[in-house]
N, C-alpha and C positions, 0 to 999 in steps of 0.2 A: 350533439356530436359523440359517436360510439366513447365508451368506456375503454382506450387499451390496456394491456394487459400490464405494464408497465407505468402508465400513467398517476396512479395516484403513489405508486413510490417515488416518482420523477417530485411529485408535488410535497410528500412528505418529507423527502433531502433536502430539497430547494427551502423550505421552510426553516427547517431544522438548521440549516447551514445558514439562513440568513439570522435565526437567533445566535449560531456559534460564532456571525463576526461581531454582533454586537456586544458580546462577553467579551470579546477582543476586544473592542474597542473601548469596553466600559472596566476592561481589568485593571488592579493596581498598576503604576510604573513601575518598569523596571531597576532597580539598581543599579548602577553604572557598573561598579565592581563586579557585581555576577553578570552584566551580560558583556563585560571584556571576557571573564573565564570560560563563559558558554557561548565566544563566537558566534555573539547576537547584538545588531544595534536598535536599540528602541529609535524611532522615526517620531518627533513630534508632529502632530496635525492639531489643527483651527480646533477652538476652544476647550483645550485641555486631554484632546485625546493622542494615544500613540497609537503604533503598532510595532511589533519586533520583526525586523529583518534578518534574516540568518545571513552571516557574513562572506557566502559562497553567492549570495544573489547578487550580489554587483559582478560576479565573471559570467551571471548567468546573462543580462542583463547588456553587460557588451558583446555577448555572443551571438544575443539576437540583433543587437544592431550593426554589427557590421561582423555580416556569417562569414567572410571570406575566411575569418581564423579558425574556421574548423577546417580549414587545408591550409596553415602555416606549416612552413619547412620544419620550423623550431617547438618544440611543446612542453618547455621543461618551466614549471612554475616559479616563483609567482610573475615574472614578466610576460609570459606568452602565455595563452590560452589553454585551461586545463581539462574541460570537458569534452575532448575532440571525439571521446566513444559514443555519445549523448548525440547525432544529430538531429533525432527524428523531435526532439520536444523542443531543442532550441530552435530546428527550421521551421516548424509550426506559428511557434511565436515571433518567430522573425516576420512571417507572410501575415500574419492578423498583425501582429504590430503596426509595421507598414501602412496597411488598408487603418489602421485607426490615428495615427499618428497626426493626422489633420485636424481631427474633431479633436482628442484630450490633449492635446500641446496647447492649441488655444485655451481649453478648460483651465488650468493651470492656472491659479492666482500669484500677482506680481511677485509677492513676498513670498512664494516659495518657489522660484524657478530656479536657487540653486541651494544645494545642502553642500553647504562648505564651498567647495572649489567644484562640485559636482552639478552639472548639467543639468537641471532636473525635465527640462522639458524636452532636450534630447531624447530620453529613455523614456515618455512617459507612455509612449502606444505599447512599448515592449512592456512596459510593465504592469501596463493592464492588461495585454494579450497574457501575459503569464499567471494573471491572477484569476481570469476566465479560466483558462486551461486547469489550474489547480481545481476550481470549481467544476468544471466537467469530467476532472478524476473521481473528485466524491461523488457526485450524482451518477457517475458510474460505477463506483463502488458499491455503491447503497441498490443498483439493478441483481449486480454479481450476487449481494445482500441478498436479494428476495427470491432470486432463482437458487439459490443455497436453502434457502429457509422455506420456503415452498411452492419454487417448480417457477415457471413463465406463465400465471395465469392468474387473473382477474382476483384478488384476497379477498374473501368474508370477513363479517366484522371482527370474528376473533382471529383472523390473520392479518388484517388492519394493526392491533393493537401489538402484536408479537413485530409483526414490522416497525413501528414506534419503538419497541423495547431495542430490537437492533440498531435501529439506523438511526439512535439516540447514542447507543455505545459508539457509534462510529463518529459522528460528526459534533459531540459536544466532548472533546475530547482537547488534549495539550498539546498532543501532535496536530491538529488542526488550529490549533492559537496561536504555533509557535510557525505554521509552516503557509496556513493559506495566504497571506499577502508577502509571502518571498520566493522570488524566482529561482525555482527549483524542479526538480524529479522527484522529489523527496517522497510527495502524494501517492506517487504509484506504487508505494512500498506498501499505501490499505489497502486499494486497486488490487494487485496482483494475487494477496493469499487470498481474499474472498472471489476471486475470478476461480482459482484454482478450488476452491473447497466447489465451486458450483459444476464445476466441470467433474472433479472426482465424485462428487454425489449423482450426478447423473450416469457416467461411465457404472459406478458399481450400485444402482438402483434396479432392485428384480422387477419392478413394473416396464421399467426401459428397454428396450431393443439394443442387443450389444452391436452398436454400427459405429465401424470405424472410420467414418465419415467424421463425427463430431471429435474424439479424436486428432484426427487430423487437421480441421478445421483450426480447431484450437490452438494444435503448434504452430501453424503459418502466422495466425494472428501472433502471437507468444515471439515469435520470431523478428516479426516486425516490431512488436515492443519493445523488443531485447536493443532497438537501436535508439530507444530514450530510459533506457532501466534495465542493465542485465537482468536482474533481479526476476526475469518475468520466465528465467527458465524454470520456476518454481510451476507453473503451469504443463508443460510436458513431464516434468519428472514425475508430480503426481496424475497424469493424465493415462502416463505408460504404467506408472505403477496399479494404479488402480484395474488399468484394462488385463496386464498379465491375471491378477487377483481373480479378477469375471470368468477369464476364460478357463483356468484350472478349474473355478466353483464350480460353474457351471458345467465342467467336463464337456466342452466345444470341440470336436474331431475336430483334429491338425493344431490345436489351440496355440502350440510353442510355435511352430512356423508361422500361422497367422501372426502373432506378436512379433514376432521374428521381423518377418517384412513391415508392421506399421513401425515400428522402432528405427529401423533404418532410412526411411520415410521421412520419421521423424527429425531423425539426427541431421539427414540435409538440408530440409525444408527449415530448422529452426536458425542452421547453423550458418545457409547461403547470406540474408540480407546482412547481415556483419562480417560475411567475408567479403561480399562485393564492396563493403565499405571501407573494408581495409586498405583491398585490391584499388580502390579510388584514392587513397591516401597517400598511399605508397605512389600510385599514376602522378599523382601533382605534385602531392608537398614532399615526397621521398623517404617520408617515415610517417608512424603511427604511435598516438603517445593513448597510454589507458592510467589514469592518473591512479585508481587504488590499487591497480597492480605495482605501483611506483610508491605510493604513499604510504600503503597498507600491507604491500606484501603480499596482495590478494591472493589466496590460495598458494602460497610460498613458502608462508611463514615457518612451518613446522620441517620443511628440505631446510629452508634458512637453519633455524635450529641443529639439525641433522649436522649438518657442514662445520657449524661453527662450535659445537661442543660434546656431537657425539649422542649416543642415544638417549644416556642419563637424562640431559639437557633440555633432547628433543621431549621425553619424557615430562621431567617436571614441569615444561612448559604447558604440556597436552592437560596435566591435570591443574594445574594452574590455571589458564583460563578455563577449562572446564566449570571448575568451580564456581570460580567470577561470575562466566556465563550463565549457568544455573540458577546462582541469584539475583543476577537482574531480568533474566524472566520471572522468575517468582515474584518479585515486586512489581514489575510492570502489568501482568496479569494477574494482580490480586484481586481488583474491583469484579469484576468477570466472573472468577473461579470464588468468589466469593458465593455470587450469586446462583451461579450452577452447585453448586454444593448445599448451600440454603435450597433451592427446589427440591435438589436430589432426597435431601432429609424429608419434605414436604412428602413427597411422592413415597419413601419407604414408611413413614410413621402413619400414613393414611392408607395403606394397603395396598396403593394405584400403582408399584413399582414395575409390579411385572405387566400390568397392560396399558402403561404411560412413559413408556422411553421415547428417547431421540430416534428416529431411524436410522438402521443400522447404516445407510449408505452414507448416513451424512456421518455418523458415528467415524465410519470409518476412514473418509475426505477426510476428517478435522485430524485423524490421529497421520495421517500420511502431508497435511499440509505443515502441521505446529512441529512434525519432525522433521520434515526435510529443510522447512524454513530457518529452525533453529540449525540446522546443522550446515547451511550455505552462512548465516551469518558469524557461526564460529571458524567454520574456513577461511572464510572472507578477512576475518580479522578484523571488520567494525562492529563489538558488542555490545556500544552503547544502548542505554536505557531507550532513547527513542528508536532506536530501529527494534527492540525486544516491546515496544508500546502498538507499534501496527501489526502485532497479531492480536492484540488484545480482542480487536470486533469478531474473530473469528469463534474464539470463547462463548464472547457474545452470543452468537448465532446458534451456540447450544444448548444456551439456558432461553433462549428465546423460544427455540424449536420444545423444549420441555415443558417450559409453561403454557405454551400452545396446546400438548397432547394432553395436560394434565384439564383446562380448561376444555377438552373437547367432548371429554369423558361426561361435564358439566353442561353442556350446552350454554356457559355463560363467562363473559370477559371475568377476571378475577385474579388469575396469576398471572396473567400478561398484561393487565392495568398496573397489577402493583409490579412489577420487574417495571416497565415504562416510567412510573413514577419513581422510582426507587435510582434509576439508569440516571433519569433527566436532574434530577438532584446532584446526583453524586457527578456526573459531569457540567452538574451550573457550578459546586463546589470548587471540585478540582481546577475548570479553566479559570478561575478567580484567584487561586495560590500563586502566590510568587513565585518563580521558576529558584530550583532547587539546585 
């Protein structure tokens, strides 16, 4: 069979995902007090194994088993359905879960058919559907990582080593440990930044033609993805900024007019699926509930502070939140940043820095992704470590790219192999640590 461009990445990502699942099962049990504080439920499995289950997972399960909840007339939690703004992910899980339910429910052992008063068999098909969706999202993130790192082609030996280094940082992480077996949309948070990184690199790369169709296709796909996870807005933000820079840098005739046309199309194409869903909700249910806007005052907390306490209180919040968010980002991005800085040191000390740097298009795209993503979660109000950790694979791509460039100069696997080994080692240790 012909070796397709992404086939090796799919195999590598699947193998590392299997390793992550095994490490998750083998990890030490979570202390009940810590679990309650972190809003996770340890679920005991046969033979002493355990998986952790985010507390929102039950809401997603309920939505997949009873999809009519997506169009309830009232949406105030905790009694009513919370995630009406994410119909795509829940709807796909509902369809796949219905197909799987007869097979999966019959396979549930008698002693596991109830967790407390929860009828496990009733939710079994939907649960497996969500886990499969999580796996698909992670493999998709692996493919986006390949596109960002080397492009859409079959990798050579050096590139395979670099891919392993990047994929290990993606798969062997606490994010995967705590969310792989939880019904949720959280793992879109790993896919979206890598997807944006790949799109931005393609738009900025001097070897690629400036083709508006790339941006338009990405924006349309992101508009649909926003029905699962609003963070998908990162893709058009990066793509349009990169396009504007490219048109200005290359002094394309009528570049401003061209950028405005693409931006206008993008605004409409991205917003249309969400506006259509809101319209359906109002028509059927008489309203629309967006949980983040209510629970976290998404993009409205600064206005709230201004109204409540004036400019001084608002400025205090801006500075306080910014300092806390900066510290969180620094902690969560520490490992891949150390890998990157170490490789920069090697490059400078060996005199290879002038000829061995990550491609400018990748550096530019990474700067846009990290900047926009950090700003999104800051303004969104959800600035926890889990959100920051989803950006770590993008920094790891930069480290893998630099290691690959260093190895190309000598024509042998060295720094990519060392980076892969270090990343795997760190990932195993990190996944086995108890939650903090």
